C-alpha positions as CSV (number, residue, x, y, z in Angstrom):
1,M,-4.4,-21.2,13.1
2,T,-7.3,-19.8,11.3
3,K,-5.9,-17.2,8.4
4,P,-7.4,-13.7,9.0
5,N,-9.6,-12.3,6.2
6,V,-8.1,-8.9,4.6
7,I,-10.1,-6.1,3.0
8,L,-8.2,-3.5,1.1
9,I,-10.2,-0.2,0.7
10,C,-8.9,1.9,-2.1
11,V,-10.5,5.3,-3.1
12,D,-9.6,7.3,-6.2
13,E,-8.1,10.9,-6.0
14,W,-8.1,11.1,-2.2
15,R,-5.8,13.7,-0.4
16,G,-3.4,12.5,2.1
17,D,-4.2,15.6,4.4
18,C,-8.3,14.8,4.1
19,L,-9.1,12.7,7.4
20,G,-10.4,13.7,10.6
21,A,-7.7,12.2,12.2
22,E,-5.2,14.0,10.1
23,G,-6.4,17.3,11.8
24,H,-8.4,18.6,8.7
25,P,-10.2,21.6,10.2
26,H,-13.5,20.9,8.2
27,L,-13.7,17.4,6.8
28,Q,-15.7,14.8,8.7
29,T,-14.6,10.9,8.5
30,P,-15.7,9.5,11.7
31,N,-15.4,5.8,10.6
32,L,-12.0,6.3,9.4
33,D,-10.7,8.0,12.1
34,E,-12.0,5.1,14.2
35,L,-10.4,2.6,11.8
36,A,-7.1,4.7,12.3
37,G,-7.4,4.2,15.9
38,R,-7.7,0.6,15.8
39,G,-4.0,0.4,13.9
40,A,-1.6,2.6,12.5
41,R,-1.7,5.6,10.0
42,F,1.0,7.0,8.1
43,R,1.5,10.5,7.9
44,H,4.0,10.3,5.3
45,A,2.5,8.0,2.5
46,Y,2.7,8.5,-1.0
47,S,2.1,7.5,-4.6
48,A,5.1,7.8,-6.5
49,T,3.6,7.5,-9.9
50,P,0.2,9.5,-9.0
51,T,-2.2,8.8,-11.4
52,C,-4.6,5.6,-11.9
53,V,-3.0,3.5,-13.8
54,P,0.5,3.2,-12.7
55,A,-0.2,3.6,-9.1
56,R,-2.7,0.4,-9.3
57,V,-0.2,-1.3,-10.8
58,A,2.3,-0.5,-7.8
59,L,-0.6,-1.3,-5.5
60,F,-1.2,-4.7,-6.9
61,T,2.5,-5.8,-7.6
62,G,4.2,-4.5,-4.5
63,Q,6.7,-2.8,-7.0
64,S,8.5,0.4,-7.8
65,Q,7.9,2.3,-11.0
66,E,11.7,1.4,-11.6
67,R,10.7,-2.3,-11.6
68,H,6.7,-2.5,-13.2
69,G,7.8,0.2,-15.8
70,R,4.8,2.3,-15.8
71,V,6.4,5.8,-15.3
72,G,3.2,7.7,-16.6
73,Y,-0.5,7.2,-17.5
74,E,-1.0,5.0,-20.6
75,E,-3.9,2.6,-21.5
76,G,-3.9,-0.6,-23.5
77,V,-1.2,-2.3,-21.8
78,P,-2.3,-5.9,-21.1
79,F,-1.9,-6.3,-17.2
80,D,-1.5,-10.0,-16.9
81,A,1.0,-10.3,-19.6
82,V,3.1,-7.7,-17.9
83,H,2.5,-8.2,-14.3
84,P,1.8,-12.0,-13.6
85,V,2.5,-11.9,-9.8
86,T,0.1,-9.9,-8.0
87,L,-1.6,-9.4,-4.2
88,Q,-4.7,-10.9,-4.8
89,G,-2.8,-13.6,-7.0
90,E,-0.7,-14.4,-4.1
91,F,-3.6,-14.7,-1.6
92,R,-5.4,-16.9,-4.2
93,K,-2.6,-19.4,-4.1
94,A,-2.6,-19.3,-0.5
95,G,-6.3,-20.5,-0.5
96,Y,-8.2,-17.3,0.0
97,Q,-11.3,-16.6,-2.0
98,T,-10.4,-13.1,-4.0
99,Q,-13.1,-10.6,-4.9
100,A,-13.2,-7.4,-6.3
101,I,-15.8,-4.5,-6.1
102,G,-15.3,-1.4,-7.9
103,K,-12.2,0.0,-9.9
104,L,-9.7,-2.0,-11.1
105,H,-8.5,0.4,-14.2
106,V,-6.7,-2.6,-16.0
107,Y,-6.6,-3.8,-19.7
108,P,-8.5,-5.4,-21.1
109,E,-11.0,-4.2,-18.7
110,R,-12.6,-7.7,-18.2
111,S,-9.6,-9.2,-17.0
112,R,-9.5,-10.5,-13.4
113,V,-5.8,-10.2,-12.6
114,G,-5.8,-12.9,-9.9
115,F,-9.2,-12.2,-8.5
116,D,-12.0,-15.1,-8.4
117,E,-14.6,-12.5,-9.4
118,V,-14.9,-8.9,-10.5
119,L,-17.9,-6.6,-10.3
120,L,-16.5,-3.6,-12.1
121,H,-17.4,-0.1,-12.1
122,D,-13.8,1.8,-13.4
123,G,-15.9,5.2,-14.5
124,F,-16.4,6.3,-18.1
125,L,-14.0,8.7,-19.7
126,H,-11.2,6.2,-20.8
127,H,-13.5,3.5,-22.0
128,A,-15.5,6.1,-24.5
129,R,-12.2,6.3,-26.3
130,R,-12.2,2.9,-27.3
131,G,-15.7,2.7,-29.0
132,H,-17.3,1.3,-26.4
133,R,-19.5,4.4,-25.4
134,R,-23.2,3.2,-25.7
135,D,-22.2,-0.4,-24.3
136,F,-21.4,-0.5,-20.8
137,K,-21.4,-4.2,-20.5
138,F,-18.2,-4.4,-22.4
139,F,-16.4,-2.7,-19.1
140,D,-18.9,-2.0,-16.4
141,D,-21.4,-3.7,-14.2
142,Y,-22.8,-0.5,-12.2
143,V,-24.4,1.3,-15.2
144,P,-26.3,-1.8,-16.3
145,W,-27.3,-2.5,-12.9
146,L,-28.5,1.3,-12.8
147,R,-30.4,0.9,-15.9
148,R,-32.4,-2.1,-14.4
149,Q,-33.7,-0.2,-11.5
150,P,-37.2,1.0,-11.1
151,G,-37.8,4.5,-12.5
152,V,-34.4,4.7,-14.2
153,S,-34.5,4.9,-18.1
154,A,-33.0,1.6,-19.8
155,D,-30.7,4.0,-22.1
156,E,-29.3,5.5,-18.7
157,E,-26.0,7.6,-19.5
158,Y,-23.1,7.6,-17.0
159,L,-22.8,11.7,-17.6
160,D,-26.9,12.4,-18.1
161,N,-26.5,14.9,-15.1
162,G,-24.1,17.1,-17.0
163,V,-20.9,16.6,-15.1
164,G,-17.7,15.1,-16.2
165,C,-15.1,12.8,-15.0
166,N,-12.1,15.0,-15.2
167,S,-14.3,18.6,-14.6
168,T,-14.4,20.9,-12.0
169,V,-18.2,21.4,-12.4
170,A,-20.2,20.2,-9.3
171,R,-23.6,19.4,-8.4
172,P,-25.7,17.0,-6.1
173,W,-26.6,13.7,-7.3
174,D,-29.8,13.7,-9.3
175,K,-31.2,10.4,-8.2
176,A,-31.9,8.6,-4.9
177,E,-29.0,8.3,-2.9
178,R,-29.1,4.3,-3.1
179,L,-28.3,4.6,-7.0
180,H,-24.9,6.6,-6.4
181,P,-21.9,4.7,-7.6
182,T,-20.7,5.0,-4.0
183,A,-23.8,3.5,-2.4
184,W,-23.6,0.7,-5.2
185,A,-20.1,-0.3,-4.2
186,G,-20.8,-0.4,-0.4
187,S,-24.2,-2.5,-1.2
188,Q,-22.3,-5.0,-3.3
189,A,-19.8,-5.4,-0.3
190,V,-22.4,-6.1,1.9
191,E,-24.2,-8.6,-0.1
192,W,-21.2,-10.4,-1.1
193,L,-20.4,-11.3,2.2
194,Y,-23.7,-13.5,2.0
195,R,-22.5,-15.2,-1.0
196,R,-19.0,-15.8,0.2
197,D,-17.3,-19.0,0.8
198,P,-17.7,-19.6,4.7
199,T,-15.1,-22.6,4.7
200,R,-12.1,-20.1,3.1
201,P,-10.8,-16.9,4.4
202,F,-11.3,-14.2,1.8
203,F,-9.5,-11.1,0.3
204,L,-11.7,-8.1,-0.6
205,Y,-10.5,-5.4,-2.8
206,L,-13.3,-2.6,-2.3
207,S,-12.4,0.0,-4.6
208,F,-14.5,3.3,-5.0
209,H,-14.4,5.4,-7.9
210,R,-15.1,8.5,-5.9
211,P,-13.8,11.0,-4.6
212,H,-12.7,11.6,-8.3
213,A,-14.9,13.6,-10.4
214,P,-17.7,13.8,-11.1
215,Y,-18.2,16.0,-8.2
216,D,-21.8,14.7,-7.6
217,P,-22.2,14.0,-3.9
218,P,-26.1,13.4,-2.5
219,A,-27.4,17.0,-1.5
220,W,-26.7,16.2,2.3
221,A,-23.2,15.7,1.9
222,M,-22.3,18.7,-0.5
223,D,-24.4,20.8,1.4
224,M,-22.2,19.9,4.6
225,Y,-19.3,21.8,3.0
226,L,-20.8,24.9,1.1
227,D,-20.8,27.1,4.0
228,L,-16.9,26.7,4.4
229,P,-14.7,29.9,4.6
230,A,-14.4,30.8,0.9
231,F,-11.8,29.2,-1.4
232,R,-8.9,31.7,-1.8
233,R,-6.4,31.1,-4.4
234,R,-2.6,30.6,-2.8
235,V,0.3,30.0,-5.3
236,G,4.1,29.2,-4.4
237,D,6.7,31.5,-5.4
238,W,7.7,29.0,-8.1
239,E,4.3,28.9,-10.3
240,H,6.0,30.9,-12.9
241,H,7.7,27.4,-13.8
242,F,4.7,26.1,-15.2
243,E,3.3,29.4,-17.2
244,S,3.8,27.5,-20.6
245,V,1.1,25.3,-19.8
246,R,-1.3,27.8,-18.3
247,R,-5.1,27.4,-19.4
248,D,-7.0,29.6,-17.5
249,G,-10.9,29.1,-17.3
250,Y,-11.0,25.7,-18.9
251,H,-13.1,23.3,-16.2
252,Q,-11.1,20.5,-17.1
253,L,-7.8,22.1,-16.8
254,S,-4.6,20.7,-15.2
255,F,-3.1,24.1,-14.5
256,G,-4.6,27.4,-14.7
257,T,-7.1,29.6,-12.9
258,L,-10.8,29.1,-12.4
259,P,-13.3,31.7,-10.9
260,E,-12.7,31.1,-6.9
261,A,-16.3,30.4,-6.7
262,V,-15.9,27.3,-9.1
263,T,-13.4,25.9,-7.0
264,H,-15.2,26.5,-3.9
265,R,-18.1,24.6,-5.1
266,A,-15.9,21.8,-6.7
267,R,-14.1,21.3,-3.2
268,A,-17.7,21.1,-1.5
269,G,-18.5,18.3,-4.1
270,Y,-15.0,16.6,-3.1
271,Y,-15.3,16.8,0.4
272,G,-19.1,15.7,0.2
273,L,-17.9,12.3,-1.8
274,M,-15.1,11.7,0.9
275,T,-17.8,11.8,3.7
276,Q,-20.2,9.9,1.6
277,I,-17.8,7.1,1.4
278,D,-16.9,7.0,5.0
279,H,-20.6,6.5,5.7
280,Q,-20.8,3.4,3.3
281,L,-17.6,2.1,5.2
282,M,-19.6,2.2,8.2
283,R,-22.2,-0.3,6.6
284,V,-19.5,-2.8,5.8
285,F,-17.9,-2.4,9.3
286,E,-21.2,-3.1,10.7
287,A,-21.8,-6.1,8.5
288,L,-18.7,-7.6,9.5
289,A,-19.7,-7.3,13.1
290,E,-23.2,-9.0,12.1
291,F,-21.2,-11.7,10.6
292,G,-19.0,-12.2,13.4
293,L,-16.0,-11.3,11.0
294,S,-14.8,-8.2,12.8
295,D,-12.2,-9.8,15.0
296,D,-10.6,-11.7,12.2
297,T,-10.2,-9.3,9.5
298,I,-7.7,-7.1,8.6
299,I,-8.5,-3.5,7.1
300,A,-6.3,-1.3,5.2
301,F,-7.3,2.2,3.5
302,T,-5.5,4.0,0.6
303,S,-5.9,6.0,-2.3
304,D,-4.1,5.8,-5.7
305,H,-3.2,9.3,-5.6
306,G,-4.3,12.8,-4.5
307,E,-6.1,16.0,-6.1
308,M,-4.7,19.3,-6.5
309,M,-7.7,20.9,-6.0
310,G,-6.2,24.2,-6.7
311,D,-3.1,24.3,-5.0
312,H,-0.7,26.6,-6.7
313,D,-3.4,26.6,-9.7
314,F,-3.0,22.9,-10.3
315,Y,-5.8,20.6,-10.4
316,R,-6.2,16.8,-10.8
317,K,-3.1,14.8,-10.3
318,A,0.3,13.3,-11.8
319,V,2.5,16.3,-10.4
320,G,4.8,15.6,-7.5
321,Y,3.1,17.9,-5.1
322,E,1.8,17.0,-1.8
323,G,-1.6,17.6,-2.8
324,S,-1.3,14.9,-5.8
325,A,1.6,12.5,-4.4
326,R,0.5,12.4,-0.7
327,V,-2.0,9.7,0.0
328,P,-4.1,8.7,3.2
329,L,-3.1,5.2,4.6
330,I,-4.4,3.5,7.4
331,V,-3.6,-0.3,8.5
332,A,-5.8,-1.7,11.2
333,P,-4.6,-5.5,12.2
334,A,-7.3,-7.6,13.2
335,A,-9.0,-7.1,16.3
336,S,-7.7,-10.8,17.6
337,D,-4.0,-9.8,16.9
338,A,-3.0,-9.4,20.1
339,A,0.4,-7.7,19.1
340,A,-1.7,-5.1,17.1
341,A,-0.6,-1.4,17.5
342,H,-3.7,0.7,18.3
343,G,-3.7,4.6,17.3
344,A,-0.3,4.7,16.4
345,V,0.9,7.8,13.9
346,V,4.1,6.7,11.7
347,D,6.3,9.3,10.5
348,E,8.6,7.2,8.3
349,V,7.9,7.5,4.5
350,V,5.9,4.9,2.8
351,E,4.6,4.0,-0.5
352,L,1.7,2.3,-2.1
353,R,4.0,-0.8,-3.2
354,D,4.5,-1.3,0.7
355,I,1.1,-2.3,1.1
356,M,1.3,-5.8,-0.9
357,P,4.0,-7.0,1.3
358,T,2.4,-5.8,4.5
359,L,-1.0,-7.6,4.0
360,L,0.4,-10.8,3.1
361,D,2.8,-10.5,6.1
362,L,-0.1,-9.7,8.3
363,A,-2.2,-12.8,6.8
364,G,1.2,-15.2,7.0
365,V,1.3,-15.3,3.6
366,P,4.8,-15.7,2.0
367,V,5.9,-12.4,0.0
368,P,7.0,-13.1,-3.5
369,E,10.6,-12.1,-4.7
370,S,9.2,-9.9,-7.5
371,C,8.2,-7.3,-4.6
372,D,10.6,-4.4,-4.1
373,G,8.1,-2.8,-1.6
374,K,8.7,-3.1,2.1
375,S,6.6,-4.5,4.7
376,L,5.1,-1.9,7.4
377,L,4.7,-5.1,10.0
378,R,7.0,-3.4,12.2
379,F,4.7,0.0,12.4
380,V,1.2,-2.1,12.6
381,R,2.6,-4.6,15.4
382,D,4.3,-4.3,18.6
383,S,7.4,-6.0,18.8
384,P,8.0,-8.1,21.8
385,A,10.9,-7.0,24.1
386,D,13.2,-9.8,23.1
387,A,12.5,-9.4,19.2
388,P,15.5,-8.6,17.2
389,E,15.7,-4.8,16.3
390,P,14.5,-4.6,12.9
391,G,17.2,-3.1,10.1
392,P,16.8,0.7,9.1
393,W,13.8,2.0,7.2
394,R,14.3,3.6,3.8
395,E,15.9,7.2,4.1
396,W,13.9,8.8,0.8
397,L,11.5,7.8,-2.0
398,H,11.8,8.6,-5.4
399,G,8.7,9.5,-7.6
400,E,7.9,10.4,-11.1
401,H,5.6,11.1,-13.9
402,V,5.7,11.8,-17.7
403,Y,3.5,14.9,-17.9
404,F,3.4,18.1,-19.8
405,G,5.6,16.5,-22.3
406,Q,8.5,15.8,-19.9
407,S,9.3,13.7,-16.9
408,L,8.3,15.4,-13.4
409,Q,10.9,13.8,-11.0
410,W,10.7,14.2,-7.3
411,V,12.3,12.8,-4.2
412,T,11.5,13.3,-0.4
413,D,11.5,11.8,3.1
414,G,8.2,13.5,4.2
415,H,9.9,16.1,5.7
416,V,11.8,17.8,2.7
417,K,11.0,17.4,-1.1
418,Y,13.1,18.4,-4.1
419,L,11.6,18.1,-7.8
420,W,13.2,18.6,-11.1
421,A,11.4,18.9,-14.5
422,S,13.4,16.8,-17.3
423,G,12.4,19.6,-20.0
424,W,12.8,22.6,-18.5
425,G,15.3,22.1,-16.0
426,T,13.4,23.6,-13.2
427,E,14.0,22.9,-9.5
428,E,11.8,23.5,-6.2
429,L,13.1,22.4,-2.6
430,F,10.6,22.6,0.0
431,D,11.1,22.2,3.8
432,L,7.6,20.3,4.3
433,D,8.0,20.8,8.3
434,S,7.8,24.6,8.1
435,D,6.1,24.8,4.6
436,P,3.5,22.1,4.1
437,G,1.9,24.1,1.5
438,E,5.3,24.2,-0.6
439,L,5.0,27.7,-1.1
440,R,8.5,28.9,-0.4
441,N,11.0,27.6,-2.9
442,L,14.5,27.2,-1.2
443,A,16.3,26.1,-4.3
444,P,17.7,29.2,-5.6
445,L,18.5,30.5,-2.1
446,P,22.5,30.4,-1.4
447,E,21.9,29.6,2.5
448,H,20.0,26.3,1.5
449,A,22.9,25.1,-1.2
450,P,24.0,22.3,1.0
451,L,20.4,21.0,1.6
452,L,19.6,21.3,-2.3
453,A,23.1,19.6,-3.1
454,L,21.9,16.7,-1.0
455,W,18.8,15.9,-2.4
456,K,19.7,16.5,-6.0
457,G,22.2,14.0,-5.4
458,R,19.7,11.5,-4.3
459,L,17.6,12.1,-7.3
460,I,20.8,11.7,-9.5
461,E,21.3,8.4,-7.4
462,A,17.9,7.0,-8.4
463,L,18.0,8.1,-12.3
464,T,21.7,6.8,-13.1
465,G,21.7,4.3,-15.7
466,R,18.0,5.0,-16.6
467,E,17.3,4.7,-20.4
468,E,16.1,8.1,-21.0
469,G,19.5,9.5,-20.3
470,F,18.4,11.9,-17.3
471,V,22.0,11.8,-15.9
472,H,25.1,12.1,-17.7
473,D,28.6,12.3,-16.0
474,G,26.8,12.6,-12.5
475,E,24.5,15.5,-13.7
476,L,20.9,15.9,-14.5
477,V,20.4,16.4,-17.9
478,T,18.1,19.0,-19.1
479,G,16.0,18.2,-22.1
480,A,16.9,14.4,-22.4
481,P,14.3,12.6,-24.5
482,V,11.4,11.2,-22.5
483,V,11.5,7.5,-23.6
484,T,8.9,5.8,-21.3
485,M,9.8,2.4,-19.7
486,L,6.4,1.7,-21.1
487,A,8.0,0.6,-24.4
488,H,9.5,-2.2,-22.3
489,A,5.9,-3.0,-21.0
490,R,4.6,-3.6,-24.4
491,A,7.5,-5.8,-25.4
492,L,6.8,-7.8,-22.6
493,A,2.9,-7.9,-23.6
494,N,3.9,-8.6,-27.2
495,P,6.7,-10.9,-27.8
């Protein structure tokens, strides 16, 4: 039996509610909507550690944060030494040609982490901190390519248009659209299909840096969303919990207020980047058809985390609220897979670590014991009538991130969510079905005490035995020192 090809599309900072198929009132994502119709869309998919580095570790290893050790954002931990078993490495061992195009966000930057070849574009900011500001060839293939293009300066800088990688400043792309990083990734994927080894199945990791800032889509894409109803600030009744870290008026803020017009324009740029990515995916899907590969290719789409985009005065990510932690997830089996589910909408709670065992399962490649994610095969394939009933799915999911000098902890099943800040001891409890915007905190209300006890107990269960000392005598400990498990990761990397 011929093994199917596999494409994993990962975008950066794409909210879980930002799909036309999800019912978004304004966003246009026609090609992703069609992809969802070919497979399964997961309504309650999360990134358990919602920033770039730890989320991608979960994606590549199929592991929870308790196992892979990355409970916050930190650069400089060698990937291969700490995480030797990867999704791409398992495909490679199974005879697949493995290729990465776009963002990896591993260290050292030129590590291949199981891929045969990497065409890299990670963005800019984190590399500048390590002294490579002027010589992109150390860590990037896109900018050196850009500098070779007709009409582009040989010393072109990534931020020459004045927008930043963590800024709410938005403006249209200032060059030809074909030179945009999103178009570059799409073009490289199409060109790679010409160069691939036709005698082997392939695993392609196509990773777009956008819609992460800079919010700089082509003018046509930004124009689509500038005339939306004006952005209006909406905050929950719990926002005062974060008052000590407020930083109003700062365009690279994490928490604070900005003029509503600024957020309105940032949102237009953010949505424009999403539609641009969707159009580039059409190029890739059409190329698959032209090469006769569509029927035999599994395609999955997800993001490393979301973007708060002004919800409750938050911007960027790392918090456990829906805008940050919830991500899109679509898994479409190969068209030739007679058991593939079509247009399925899955209500169970899932996480990035579930993608590795799912893709390996769909391709008939053994899942390594190092994975603690769960295969989603039961949701993306219709089981035959005589198949045994699969075991119970997970009841709830635990997520966390070190942020604001403490550990922000949360547990959810996609319908109810409980959040606890280890330094402040603040609690929030939301009924996501009736309050998807997380506006009303139920935790202090006596009538919801039993629900609070249930979900607080689940977090205590998840944290019992952790080295940080978050739990003592069966209770959460406020003010426990945050000893990140990254210390363990460094020990493995530097024995």
